[in-house]
C-alpha positions as CSV (number, residue, x, y, z in Angstrom):
1,M,0.0,0.0,0.0
2,K,1.5,3.3,-1.2
3,V,0.7,6.3,1.0
4,I,1.6,9.8,0.1
5,A,0.9,13.1,1.9
6,M,-0.4,16.3,0.0
7,I,-0.3,19.7,1.5
8,P,-2.5,22.1,-0.4
9,A,-0.9,25.6,-0.1
10,R,-2.6,28.7,-1.6
11,F,-1.0,32.1,-1.3
12,E,-4.2,33.9,-0.8
13,A,-6.1,33.7,2.5
14,S,-9.2,35.8,3.4
15,R,-8.1,36.4,6.9
16,F,-4.1,36.4,6.6
17,P,-2.9,36.9,3.1
18,G,0.4,35.2,2.4
19,K,0.5,33.3,5.8
20,L,2.2,30.2,4.5
21,L,5.3,32.4,3.6
22,K,5.5,34.2,6.9
23,D,8.5,33.5,9.1
24,L,8.0,30.8,11.9
25,A,11.4,30.5,13.8
26,G,13.5,31.2,10.9
27,K,11.6,29.3,8.1
28,P,8.2,29.8,6.3
29,V,5.1,28.4,7.7
30,I,4.6,26.0,4.6
31,I,8.3,24.8,5.1
32,R,7.8,23.9,8.8
33,T,4.7,22.0,7.8
34,Y,6.4,20.2,5.0
35,E,9.3,19.3,7.3
36,A,6.9,18.2,10.1
37,T,4.9,15.9,7.8
38,K,8.2,14.5,6.1
39,N,9.6,13.9,9.7
40,T,6.9,11.4,10.7
41,N,8.5,9.0,8.2
42,L,4.9,7.6,7.5
43,F,4.9,8.5,3.9
44,D,6.3,7.2,0.5
45,D,6.4,10.9,-0.8
46,V,5.3,14.2,0.4
47,Y,4.2,16.9,-2.1
48,V,3.1,20.6,-1.8
49,I,0.2,21.4,-4.0
50,T,0.1,24.9,-5.1
51,D,-1.1,27.7,-7.7
52,S,1.6,30.1,-6.4
53,E,5.0,30.4,-7.9
54,V,6.5,32.0,-4.9
55,I,5.4,29.1,-2.7
56,K,6.7,26.7,-5.2
57,K,10.1,28.5,-5.2
58,A,10.2,28.4,-1.4
59,V,9.5,24.7,-1.2
60,E,11.9,23.7,-3.8
61,E,14.7,25.9,-2.3
62,N,14.1,23.8,0.8
63,G,14.4,20.5,-1.0
64,G,10.6,19.8,-1.3
65,K,8.4,18.2,-4.0
66,V,5.8,20.6,-5.6
67,F,2.9,19.8,-7.9
68,M,1.6,23.2,-9.6
69,S,-2.3,23.4,-9.7
70,L,-3.3,24.4,-13.1
71,T,-6.8,25.3,-12.4
72,E,-8.9,27.1,-9.9
73,H,-10.8,25.0,-7.4
74,D,-13.7,25.4,-5.1
75,C,-12.1,23.3,-2.3
76,G,-9.0,21.5,-1.0
77,S,-10.2,18.0,-2.1
78,D,-10.4,19.2,-5.7
79,R,-7.1,20.6,-5.6
80,I,-5.3,17.5,-4.3
81,A,-7.4,15.2,-6.7
82,E,-6.0,17.1,-9.7
83,A,-2.5,16.2,-8.6
84,A,-3.5,12.7,-7.3
85,K,-4.3,11.7,-10.9
86,E,-0.8,12.2,-11.8
87,I,0.9,10.5,-8.9
88,D,1.1,6.8,-8.1
89,A,-0.5,6.1,-4.8
90,D,-3.2,4.0,-2.9
91,I,-3.9,6.4,-0.1
92,V,-3.7,10.0,-0.1
93,V,-3.5,12.0,3.2
94,N,-4.4,15.7,3.0
95,V,-2.3,17.7,5.5
96,Q,-3.2,21.4,5.9
97,G,-0.4,24.0,4.9
98,D,-0.9,26.0,8.0
99,E,-0.4,23.4,10.5
100,P,3.3,23.4,11.3
101,F,2.8,21.4,14.5
102,T,1.7,18.2,12.6
103,R,2.2,15.3,14.6
104,K,3.0,11.6,13.8
105,E,0.6,9.8,16.0
106,P,-2.8,11.0,14.5
107,L,-1.6,10.5,11.0
108,A,-0.4,7.0,11.8
109,D,-3.9,6.4,13.2
110,L,-5.5,7.5,9.9
111,I,-3.3,5.2,7.8
112,D,-3.8,2.4,10.3
113,V,-7.7,2.5,9.3
114,F,-6.9,1.3,5.8
115,K,-4.4,-1.2,6.9
116,K,-7.0,-2.9,9.1
117,D,-9.7,-2.4,6.3
118,V,-9.1,-5.6,4.3
119,D,-12.4,-5.6,2.5
120,S,-11.6,-2.1,1.1
121,K,-14.9,-0.8,2.4
122,I,-13.8,2.5,4.0
123,D,-13.3,5.5,1.5
124,L,-12.2,8.2,3.8
125,A,-10.9,8.4,7.3
126,S,-10.6,11.6,9.3
127,L,-10.2,12.8,13.0
128,V,-12.5,13.9,15.8
129,H,-11.9,15.7,19.0
130,P,-14.6,15.8,22.0
131,M,-15.8,19.1,23.0
132,T,-17.2,20.0,26.4
133,N,-17.6,23.9,26.4
134,W,-21.1,24.9,25.0
135,E,-19.7,28.0,23.5
136,D,-17.4,25.7,21.3
137,I,-20.3,23.5,20.6
138,E,-22.4,26.5,19.3
139,N,-19.7,27.9,17.5
140,P,-20.3,27.4,13.5
141,N,-16.6,27.4,12.9
142,N,-16.2,24.2,14.8
143,V,-17.8,21.4,12.5
144,K,-19.7,18.9,14.5
145,V,-19.8,15.0,13.6
146,V,-22.4,12.5,14.4
147,M,-21.2,9.0,14.1
148,D,-22.8,5.5,14.3
149,K,-21.6,2.8,16.7
150,D,-18.6,2.0,14.6
151,N,-17.4,5.5,14.1
152,H,-18.8,5.8,10.7
153,V,-20.1,9.3,9.8
154,M,-23.7,9.9,9.7
155,Y,-23.4,13.7,9.1
156,F,-21.4,16.9,9.5
157,S,-22.9,20.1,10.6
158,R,-22.1,23.7,11.7
159,S,-24.9,23.3,14.1
160,P,-24.8,21.6,17.4
161,I,-25.7,17.9,16.6
162,P,-27.4,15.9,18.0
163,Y,-29.8,18.5,19.4
164,P,-30.1,18.4,23.0
165,R,-33.8,17.9,23.4
166,D,-33.5,15.8,26.4
167,K,-30.9,17.7,28.6
168,T,-30.8,14.9,31.2
169,I,-28.8,12.8,28.8
170,V,-25.0,13.1,28.8
171,T,-24.0,13.6,25.2
172,T,-20.5,13.8,23.8
173,Y,-20.1,16.5,21.0
174,F,-17.4,15.8,18.6
175,K,-15.3,18.4,16.7
176,H,-14.2,17.5,13.3
177,I,-10.5,17.9,12.7
178,G,-10.1,18.5,8.8
179,I,-7.2,16.1,8.2
180,Y,-8.7,13.6,5.6
181,A,-7.1,10.3,4.4
182,F,-8.6,9.2,1.2
183,R,-8.6,6.1,-1.0
184,K,-7.3,7.6,-4.3
185,S,-10.1,6.1,-6.3
186,A,-12.6,8.0,-3.8
187,L,-10.7,11.2,-4.2
188,I,-10.6,11.1,-7.9
189,E,-14.5,10.2,-7.9
190,F,-15.1,13.4,-5.7
191,T,-14.4,15.6,-8.8
192,K,-17.0,14.0,-10.9
193,M,-19.9,14.2,-8.3
194,P,-21.8,17.5,-8.4
195,M,-22.4,19.4,-5.3
196,Q,-25.9,18.9,-3.8
197,Q,-28.2,20.9,-1.4
198,N,-26.7,19.9,1.8
199,E,-23.2,20.6,0.9
200,A,-24.1,23.7,-0.6
201,T,-25.9,25.0,2.5
202,E,-23.4,24.1,5.1
203,K,-20.3,24.6,3.0
204,L,-18.7,21.5,4.1
205,E,-17.2,19.2,1.4
206,G,-17.4,16.1,3.5
207,I,-21.0,16.1,3.1
208,R,-20.6,15.4,-0.6
209,F,-18.9,12.1,0.1
210,L,-22.0,11.3,2.3
211,E,-24.5,12.2,-0.2
212,Y,-22.9,9.8,-2.8
213,G,-22.9,7.1,-0.2
214,K,-19.1,7.1,0.5
215,K,-18.1,5.4,3.8
216,I,-16.1,7.9,6.2
217,K,-14.4,6.4,9.3
218,M,-13.6,8.8,12.1
219,V,-10.7,8.3,14.6
220,E,-11.0,9.9,18.0
221,T,-7.5,11.8,18.9
222,P,-6.5,13.5,22.0
223,Y,-4.4,15.9,20.0
224,Q,-5.6,19.6,19.2
225,V,-4.7,20.9,15.9
226,I,-2.7,24.1,16.0
227,G,-3.5,26.2,12.7
228,I,-2.5,29.6,11.7
229,D,-5.3,31.6,10.5
230,T,-4.5,35.0,12.0
231,P,-1.3,37.2,12.8
232,S,-2.0,36.5,16.5
233,D,-1.9,32.8,15.6
234,L,1.5,33.2,14.1
235,D,2.9,35.1,17.3
236,L,1.4,32.1,19.4
237,A,3.2,29.7,17.1
238,N,6.5,31.5,17.3
239,D,6.2,31.2,21.1
240,L,5.4,27.7,21.1
241,W,8.4,27.0,18.8
242,K,10.7,28.6,21.4
């Protein structure tokens, strides 16, 4: 089973333009993420997928591999699918470019899902983390996941799900951590599946896989993702690096 990591890396970002090239302890954020992913030693290859010449230059100057995205895409899955068509792989793991503190353990857990799936019934695997603070649960930026007894996804939503009609029942709410591992075949299929109503409403691409009957397995992880979305996040990341 050949496993590769793909790191989508756009230069533009609505909240923090050019953030992937900002300095983090002496190197650009994208290079810190690339090195952290490479240093897990989990992957046969690691690629940065970008439409930016300046990001391409920065990655190549640091010994990284780059695939230039040739077209505009609505979401990260479309962007890495374009590259995956050209690269030999069985499993593609999508690592976000603004997560320089990427750890080995959760990525290994995702890959392990496919190693154990001898009948190849799982199309995607991803991560969840339990939430206990109600403000976090209500926050639409925290995507909630409802799973069945085998941790297969039933639905994603920005709303609190399940709805707590009976408040005497203790319910665990799970936050989706957006690191996906795909079977390459499912990733390629994604680009051929038109967006449906629920995805368009919630603006969550994971819903598209569900609407077309794809099986998504979730892995609970204790690790919190530290992403860089704002200048203050970058300041915090520099402090953490020290």
